[in-house]
N, C-alpha and C positions, 0 to 999 in steps of 0.2 A: 405291815403292808397287806392290803386286801388280796385275797386269793384270786387267781384268774378264774374265769367261768369254767374252764376245763377241770381245774383242780377242785373247784367247789362241787361240780357235778359228780366227779369220781368219788369224792369223799361222801357225798350224800347217798349215792347208790350202794357204796360199800357198806355204809351204816345200815341201810334198809335190808340188804341181804343178810347181815349178821343179826338183825333184830328177830327174836323168836316169834314176834307177833306178825311178821311180814306176810306170811301166807294166810293167816286167819283174817287179816284185814283186807285181803284182795276181794274185789267184787266179782265173784265167779259168774254171775249172770251176765254182767257187762263183758267180761273177757270172752265168754262163750259167743256173744253176739258179734264182737269184733272178729273173732276167728271165723264165724260164718260169713261175715262180709268179705273178708280176704279170700275165702274159698270161692265166693261168688265171682271174684275178679280174676283169680289166679287158678288156672287149670291144674289138677293134680299132676305130679311127676314133671313139673317145670324146674328150671334152674333158678333158684331164688337166693338173694342176698338180703338179709335184714340188718340194717344199721341201728344200733341201740336196741339189742335183742333182749336185754335183761335176762330172765331165766330160760329163754328159748321156747317158752310155751306156745307162743303164736306161730313161730317158725315150724314147730313140730305139727301143729294143727293144720297148717297149709298142705302138708304131705308132699314136699318137693322131691324130685328125683335127685337133685343136688341141692343141699341146703347149707348155707354158711351164715353164721351170726357173729356180729362183732359188738363189743360193748367196752366202754371206758373202765368199768368196774371189774377188777379181778375176782371179787367175791361173787358177783352175778354170773360171770363166766364159769366159775367153779360149780355153781348150782346147775347151770345149763349142761355142762359136760357130764355131770353125774346123772341128770334126769334123762338126757337124750344122747346117748353115746353114738347113735347112728348118724348124727349130724356133726358138723364141724363148727367149732366156736373159737374165737380169737379175741384177745384183749387188744384193742386198737382204738384210735381216735377217728371217727367218721370223716373228719375234715382232711386228714392226711393219709387215710388208708389207701394203699395201692394193691388191689387184688391181682392175683396171678392169672385170672380168667375173667370173662365177661358173663353177665347174667341176663336171663330173659326178663326177670322182675327184680326190682329193688324196692324194699319195703321200708318206709319211715313211719312207724307207729308212735305217735306222740314225741318223736325225737326233735322235731323242729322247736318244740316248746323249751328245749334246754340248750339250743345252739346259739352261740354268740354271733356267728356270721352265717345266716341262712343262705344268702346268695352264693357264697363260696361252697357251701354244702351241696346246693343244687347243681352247680357247675361240676363239682367232683363226681356226682352221681352219673353224669353223662359218660364219663370215662369207665364206669362200671357196667353200663348197659350194652347189650348187643345192638346190632344195626336197627332192629325193630323192637327194642326193649321197652318195657313199661315201668313207670315210676308210680308207686301207690303211696299216697300220703294221707294219714289220718291225724287230726288234732282235736283238742278240746275247744268247743265253742266259747269264745270270750265271755258271753253272757253268763256262763256257768262258773266263772271265777269265784264270786262270793259264796256260791253254794258249796263248792269244793273246799274252800278255805274254812268255812264253818264246820263242815263234816270232819275235817282233819283236826280242828281245835277241840271238838267234843269227843274225839277218839273212836269214831265209827268208820274212819277211813285212814289210810296210811298218811304219815306226815307229808306236808306240802313243801316243795322247794321254794325258798324265798325269792329267788331270782328267775322264776319261770316266765317264759314268754306266753302271752295269750294273743294270738294273731288271727285275723279274719281270713276266710277263704279268698276274699277279693285281693287282699295283700299278698297272699301266697301265689295267686294266679299272676299278679303283676311281676313277682320275682321269677316265676317260671318263664314268662315271656322274655324277661331281660336276660335269662340264661339259656335261651334257645330251645324251649319246649313248646309243644302244642297241647292244650288241655283237651282231653277226650271226654271227660265226664266229671261232674262234681255235684255235691249236694250235702245233705244232712241225714243223720241217723240217730235213733234212740232218744226220743224225748223222755222216755222212762227207762233209765239205765239200771234199775233194780228189778228183781224178779217178783213183781206183784202179779199173782195169778189173774188171768183174763184181761186185766187192765193193761199190763205192759205189752203183751202180744198185739192187742187191738190198736192201741195208740201208736206203737212203734211201726206198725204197718201203714196206718192212715196218715198220721200227722206230717211225716216228712214229705208228703206229696201235696200238701195243702198250702196255698199262698199264705204268707205271714206266719202261720203256725209252724212251718218248717224251721223257722229261725229260733224256735224254742228248743230244738234238739240239742242233745249234749255233745254230739260228735260231728265234726266236719270231715269231708273226704274230697280228695282230688286224685284223679287218675290221668296221667300225662305221659307223653312220649317225646323224645328229642326230635326236633326238626331234622328231616333226612335230606341228604344230597341224592342226586340222580344215580341210579344203579341199573345195570342191564341184567335181565333175568332170562332164563330159559322158560319156554312156554309149551304147555300141553293143551291142545284144543280137543275137547270131548264132543263127539257128534253121536248122540243116541238115535237109533233108527228103528222104525218098525214099518215095513212095507213102503220104502222110499226109493225104490229102484229107479224111478224116473228122475229123481232129484239128486241122488247122491253123487254121480260123476261130476256134475257142474259144481256142486257144493264143495267137493274136495279140491277141484282144480282152481277155484277162485280164492282160496285162503292165501293171504300174502305171508311172507316171512315176517316174523315178529320177534323182537328181542334177540338174545345171543344165539338161540337155537329154537326151532319150532317143530313140534311133532303133532300129527293128527291121529287121534285114536277114535276109530269108528267102532261103535258097539252095536251090532245087529241083534236086536231084541226079539229073536224068534221069527224073523220075517219069512213069508211064504212066497214072495214075488221075485226072489233072486237078488235082493239088496246087497248081500255080502259079496256075491260074485261081481256085481257091478262096481262095488267099492274097491275090490282087489284089482280090477282092471284100470281104475282111475289113476291119473298121474298128476303130480304136483312137483315142479322142479325146485321149489323153494323149501319144501317141508318133507320130513319123514312121515310115512303113512303106515299105520298098523290097523288091522281089522280083527276084531274079537267077535266071535259068533257063538251063540248058544240057543237052545230051544228047550221048552216052549217059551212063548212070550210071557214076560214077567213084569212089564210096566216100565215107564220111564225112570222112576226112582231107582230101580234095580240096575237099569242100564247106565245111568250116570255114575252111580257108586262103583260099578264094575270098571268104568273108564277111569275114575279117580284113582282106584287102587292100582291100575296098570300104568298110570302116568308117571313120567320121570321128570317133568318140568317143575321149576320152582313156582310158576304161576299156572293155575288151572283156569280154563275157560270152558263154557258150554256154548255150543252153537247148534241150533235146531236144523235138521236136514232140509226142512221145507223152504229155507232161505227167505222167510218173512223178515229176518234180519240179514242184511247183506254180509257175506264173508269179508268183503272189503272194508267193513266198518270195525273189524276186530281191533286194529291198532288203537282206536279211540278208547277201548277198554284197558289196553295195556299201559298207556301213557300215565294216567294218574297213579298207578302202582309203581311204575319205574321212577317217576319224579318225586315220590314220597308224599303225595297229597292225600292218599287214601290207602286203605287196607282191603277194601271190597268195592267193586264197581258193579252197579246194577243198571241194566238197560231200562229205559223208560219210553213207552209209546204215548205218553201223555202230553208231549210238548208239540210235536209236529202233527199236522193232519194225517190220518191214516188213509192208505189206499182204499178205495171203495170195495167192500166185500172182504176186507182183511180180517175183521172181527165181528162176530155176531153181537147184536144189541144186548142180549142177556149177559154174554160174557163181559161186555164193556162195563155195564153197570155193576155187575158182581165184582169185577176187579177194582172198581172205584171204592166200593164199600170195604173190601178186604184191605185195600191200601191204607185207608183211614184207620182201620182197626189195628193193623200191624204197626203203623207209625206210632200210635199211642202206646203200644206194648213195648216197643224198643227205644222210645224216646229219641228217635231220629226220623226225619221225614223220608218216606218212600212213596213215590207217586204211582208205582206200577210193580206190584208184588209178583205178578205172574209172567213178566217178560222172561223168556227162556234163556236169554244171554246174560251171563254173569261171569265175573272174573275175580279171583282172590288167590291168596298164597296157600300153597299146599301145606305148609307148616301149621297154618290155622285150621285147615280142614281136619287135621288129625284129632282135633278137640270137638268137632261138631257131633251133635246127636242126631243122626239121620233116621228116617223111617216113620215120620209122623204126618207126611202129606204125600199125595200120589206122585208128585213130580219133583219134590225136593226143594222147591223154591222157598217155602216158608222155613224149612229146616236150615237152609243156608243163611237166611236173614236172621233167624233167631240165634243161630250158632255164632255169627260174627258179633251180634249185639251182646251175647253172653260174654264174649271176650273183651268187650268195651272198645272195639275197633271202629275206625272211621269208614262210613259208607258215603260214596258219592254216586251220582246218577249220570249216565251218558244218554242224551236224547237220540233216538233213532227214527228213521223213516220206515214205518212198518208197512210191509208189502203183503199183498195177497199171495198165498202159496201158489207155486207154479203148477204143481201136480199133486195128486193124492188127496186125502181127506184129513181134516183135523181130528185128533183123538180126544179133544176136550168135550166133556158132557157137563154143561153148566150146573144143573140142579143135582145130578147124582154125585158130583164131586164136592158140592158145597158142604155137605155134612163132614167129609174128611178134612176139609180146610178149617172148619170150625173147631174140630178136635185138635188140629195142629195149633190153632190160636190159644186154646185152653192150655196146651202144653207150654206154649211160649209165655203165657201169663204166669204160670207157676215157676218156670225156670229163669225168666228174664225180669219180669216186672217185680216179682217178689224176692228176687235174689238178695241175700244178705239181710233181709228184714227179720 
């Protein structure tokens, strides 16, 4: 009687683990690039579960805070436990595994290639992920099947499993849709999976981004998240201020209650006009109000980061004190996050006509140029990079790399793109500020924004290449 797929896979990998040639036949260059790709998706110190972990090498390279690997093969798990005693490894079947806890990330590296019922596996992964968890799938491009088989036959690659699946990204996306996931990001990597000096780095960076040529890559990937149901969150609204005494009382009083609890954190960035005193006098019957004051003035970036660190809400929002974005519009930023449609909400002034005098002509065209540039870098459309009002989850903010632009807008956008999270935009009616003067200086700040874009190019566009 023919062995079941599970039995055949277990026996195959047990044999590989016992073969003295196993480690010498592994493609170290390819494994290194795969590890780099996963690190580009999964922040260090996350909670990670890898299904089909083999020797545990990839899980260890991800550097999780909590790392658990499971595999059908007892021999593979024995190798993993001996190599990485700080991680937890279990012998188990991915299709029937019932974890004792949920994880931020579940990794399926080449596991789908060996699974008899992929749809059931994807459904099972939903039970293993947290509310906003991420599923990371990598598979071999089916076009490479004859290449791999040939390499195995001539002995320069480990033996190939006879009943292996070779499935396209399109088919995997279809199965993800059927099992209740939303695809966040997908594509191809490593057209040259061996370490040829100069050639491999150059082609691996360029080809996956070119039409048609990308399909020649050896590896496919998909990053997906389960569709979420509505959830109510607590909200912290950060209002950075510098000499906004005339605006701050009305700004505070007009903020509505949002979510399960709303707090306003006013950060006075070294004002000299009594802004902090006016803020402390202001009242809002719907929200808790706190005022943080320091001196001297250190810029908006420092002010919003100070507010983020002091915030206690699950969702963080930024509201400029000049009220060019109306406080009453903040629930529009909350709804996509609460409903599960998005992980980051960016305000855009590019939809509705602006109030006359609300933005200088130079600022307007500069913003258009930077919006196009940032959109290309993060592979998501952003029509207004410098709208000061944004909303996102505090858990994600802990992984952002701040300090590369004067206001933090680019840092936030590049940070959420680095996590492969979903960005949506809320159109706003942009108003002329009621009092005070704008702190933006178009030409003097452009140099800093270009530096921020260069940082974004290196950390987002080139991630995992």
